[in-house]
Structure formats: structure tokens, C-alpha cells
N, C-alpha and C positions, 0 to 999 in steps of 0.2 A: 503494499501499500504507499503510495507518493504522501507526501506530507501535505498539508490543507497550503502552502508556502508554493511548491514547487507548481502548484495547481495554482495557483493565482499570480504567480508572478517566473512562467516559465523559463528555465536557464535557455532555451532556445525560443526567442519570440520571432514568429509565423505566421502563416495564413491558417493554419492548421488547425481547425476545431478537434480538440481535446473532450472526449464525452459524444452525449446524443446531439441533436443540432437545434432544439427548439428555443434553449434558453438565446443560442445566437438569433436567430427568425424573428424570436421579441424583441429581442436586442435591436437588430435591423430597424423593425418598424419603428422602436421607441429613439432611435436616432434620427428617423426622417421627420418622426414629429417634431421632435424635440428642437430640430432647424425651423420647424414651418414656425415654431410659437418663439424661436429667437429672435427670428425676422420682423415679425412683427410688435414685438418689442421695442428691437432697434429702427424698424423703418413707421409706423404710424404715424403721424400727427403728435397723439400724446402719448407714442409707446403702449398706449394698452390703456393707460390709470383710469381714463373717463369710460372712453366706448367700453372698454372688456371688462374690468375689473369695479365699475362704479364710483369711482371715488367723483367728489368734490372740486371740483378742478375752478371755481369762481371764487376762493380764496385767495388771500395772500399767498407769495409762494409756492404758487403750483406749478410756476414755469421750472423749479427745484425739482418738483415731483416728477414732471416729465422728463427729464434730465437723466435723478432716475431710475427713470424703466429704463430708457435708451440704455445707459449706461449697465443696467440688469444685464439688456436684451444683447449687449455686446460681450459679455463675458458669456453670456450661454449661447452665443455663439459659437466661439471658442472650445466651449466643451463639444457642444454639436459638432464641430470641422473633428474633436479626437477621435467620437464617438463614430462618425461616419469612416475615421481613418482604420481605424478597431474593424467592423463591420470590410473594408474594401481590403485590408492589404494584413493586419494585425489580429487576426482573430482569436488566437491564441489568446489573449485576454479580455476574451469576453466576460470570464467569471473576475475578474480585476474590474472590471467596468459593471460588472452588478454592483458590487461593493463600494465603488465610487460612487455610484448613484444611490443607491441606499443613503450611504455618507451624509450627500448633496442635500436630500428628501429632508431626511434625519436636522440638519445643518439648518434649513428654512424655516422645519419646524419651530423649533429652537428660537429664532429669531422673530418668528411670528406670535412665541410667549413675551419673549423680554422685551418686542418694541410692538403690541398692540395696534394696528390701525382700524379706523371704522371704516368699512363699506357700504354701498347703498345695497350691494346683494351678496350672495359668496361668488368670490372669483372662482372663472374655473381651474386655476394653477391651485389653488384651495381644494375644494372636490379632486382635482388629480393630484396630490398629495397622498390621499385616504386610497388612492385606488395602487399607486407607483409606489408606496413602499411596500406594502406585503408582497405585490410580483415581484419587484426586488430582490425581496427577500427569499421566497421561494423559488425563482430560477437563480440567485447565485446558491443557494445548499443542492439545486437541481444539476447544477453544471458540477459544483466540487463533486457531489457523488459521483454523477455520470463521468467525473474525470477519473474518480478511483476505480472505476468497472468497465471501462471501456476501453482497448488500445489504442493510441490514437492514428486516425485515417492520413493513409500515406499519398 
């Protein structure tokens, strides 16, 4: 049996899926969704703060809110590019990327608790976090478990 560390960060980072392919396919779909989401925050006139998240942008400092959402979109886009690179070229890192996604969602949830914001309605990202976190945990465990059980495909 391989140690978990060898599955998360293999000595040879390549385009080989070690284990079952379902965690890879789900991750590929998530990477595409993540790319679209980041572009919306980066490129929409209000960064999605008002039109999607339902924040009141008629207040003083609304430009700062819009700026922060666009900055968030730019960092999301960088993470999405890394996700797409893993999907296209470095598939052996899919378990590691599920771990990173799980940690990202946990940190977003923590920030939401530490610095709560009032929204007119529940933003899609808040609902998405409730779905993505358990999905990331299941896909991480599945990819680790199947990495133990199945030999790499060549």
C-alpha cells in the first residue's frame, strides 16, 4: 500500500490517472465551471456583487466592493487555470487538487463566519459551497482509495 502522501504528491507528476477516473471527470467539470465563475467576477460591470450576490451597491464604498469582487475573480481565474492545467496535462495531481479545493471552500466558509456580510438573498456561491465541500471530500477519499487499489494506467 502506498502512503497517502505518494498519491497526493507523486514523485512523477504526469498525465496518468492513478485509480478510477470518476474523480478526474468530476474535477474536469468543476474546472470548467470555476473558469466561467471567475470570468463573471472579473469581467461583469459590478463583479457580480449586485447582480448575482444581491449586495446593495447604492452605498458609499460600492466601488471598493466591486473592485474586491473583480480581484476575487482574478485570483479565482488563476486557480481555474491551474485546475485546467491539471485536467489537460498533470492528471496525476487530481487528488491533490481535490484537497486544495476542499481547503479553499473551508477557508471561504471561515471568512464568511469571521466577516459576515448581509445579502438580499443567498448568493449562488454560498449554496455552491454547501455542495462542493462534501463533493470534494468524497472525491478526495475516492481518489485516494482507488489510488491504493488500482495500478496506474499506461
